[in-house]
N, C-alpha and C positions, 0 to 999 in steps of 0.2 A: 504494500500500500504506500501511496505517496505521503511523505512526511509533511506535516504542517497543515494538511487538509482534513477537515472533519468528515465523518462518514456521510452526513446529509449533503455537504458541499460536493464531495466526490461523486455521489450518486447524481446530483443535479448536473454536474459537469458532463458526466457520461451520457445522460439523457439528451442534453443540448447537442453534444457531439454526434450522437446517433441521429437526431432529427435533422441536423445540417447535412449529414452524409446521405440520409434517405431522400431528402428533398432535392438534392443535387442530381439524382438519377431521373427525375421527371423531365418530360419535354417542356421547355420554357415557352409558353404561348404568349408571353408578354412582349416578344419580339414584334416589331412593327415592320411592315414593308417600307423600304427606304423611300423617302420623299423624292419625287421627280416632278418637275414642272410639266403640266399637261395643259395644252392650249392649242386645239386644232379644230378645223371645220370639216364637215362632211356634206358634200352636195348630194342631195337625195335624187337629183336627176341623173347623176352618173353612178350612184349606188342605190338604184331603184329597188333592189331586193329588200332593202331595209324598210321600204314602205309597207311590206307585208308582215302582219303580226306573226310572231314566232320566229322570224328570220333574224339572223345575226351575221356579223362580219368581224373578223379579227384584224386589228391594225397594229403595225409595228411602232407603237408609242408607249408611253408610261414606263414602268420599271421592266416588265417582261413582255408587254403586249397588252392591248386593250380589246376586250370583247364589247361590241356595241350591239344591243339587241332591242328589237321592237317587241314590247310585251303586250301590245294590243291597246294599252291605255297611254302609251308614251314610250320613252326610251330609257334603257339602263346602260351604263358603261362600267365595266369591271376590269381591274388589272388581272392578268392571267396568272400572277404569282399566287401560289397557295399560301393562305395566311397561317396554316399550321406549320409548314416547313419554313416559310419566309426566307427563301433563298432563290436566286435566279434560275437554278437548274431544276426547280420543282414547279412546274406550271400546270394549270388546268386546261383541259381541252373540251370544248363544248360539243354536244351532239344535237341531232335534229329534234330530240324530245325536250330540249331546254335544260339538260343536265350537263354540268361541267365536272370532269373527273381529274383529280391530281395524278400526275405521272409518278410521284414518289410514294405518298402515303395512302393513295386510293380513296381519299375523301371525295364525296360528291356534293355538289352545290346546286340548288335550284335557281336557275337564272330568271325564271318567271317571278319568283317570290322575292327577289331582291338580293340573291346571292347567298342565302343562308345555307348552312350545312345540313344535309339530309342523311348522310351515311359516312362512317369512318371516324377517325379520332378528332377531327377538327371541331371546334366549338365557336369559332369566329366566322363572320360573314366575309365574303370576298371584298377586297378593297374597292370602294365605289367612287366613281368620278361623277361630277355634275354634267347633265346634258340639258342644253337649252335649245328648243326648236324655234327657229326664226326664219321666215321667208324661204322655205324650201331647203334650208340648211340646218344641220345640227352643229352646235358648238359644244365640244367636249372639253371640260376644264376642271381644275381643282380650285 
């Protein structure tokens, strides 16, 4: 036993050490997707597929790419970086059903519902950008 430490203090120290060690093994979901300035326009005359509800298009913008989707009531724009992994190599890929799946952790997100997780370890929504519709164009920005 360590000299100079009382038994209760030693027990408390061991418990604190155990908790710190155990919590360091968990996936840190406090990481955020790095900030990237987003400010671009989409002409709906040249991207007319976006005029149809349920359709989406992926643009090489944002941190890892941006999915712009017509949800039937307006438009959503999400970064393709998985918020669970929060690294450039782990991106979500959308399918025609409106579900985006992460290439690393397998988490799935509902694009129609605002990018919330529906399956897998993720608990955070996809990072969302603002979309303003004006005069036949979409302005995607943060």
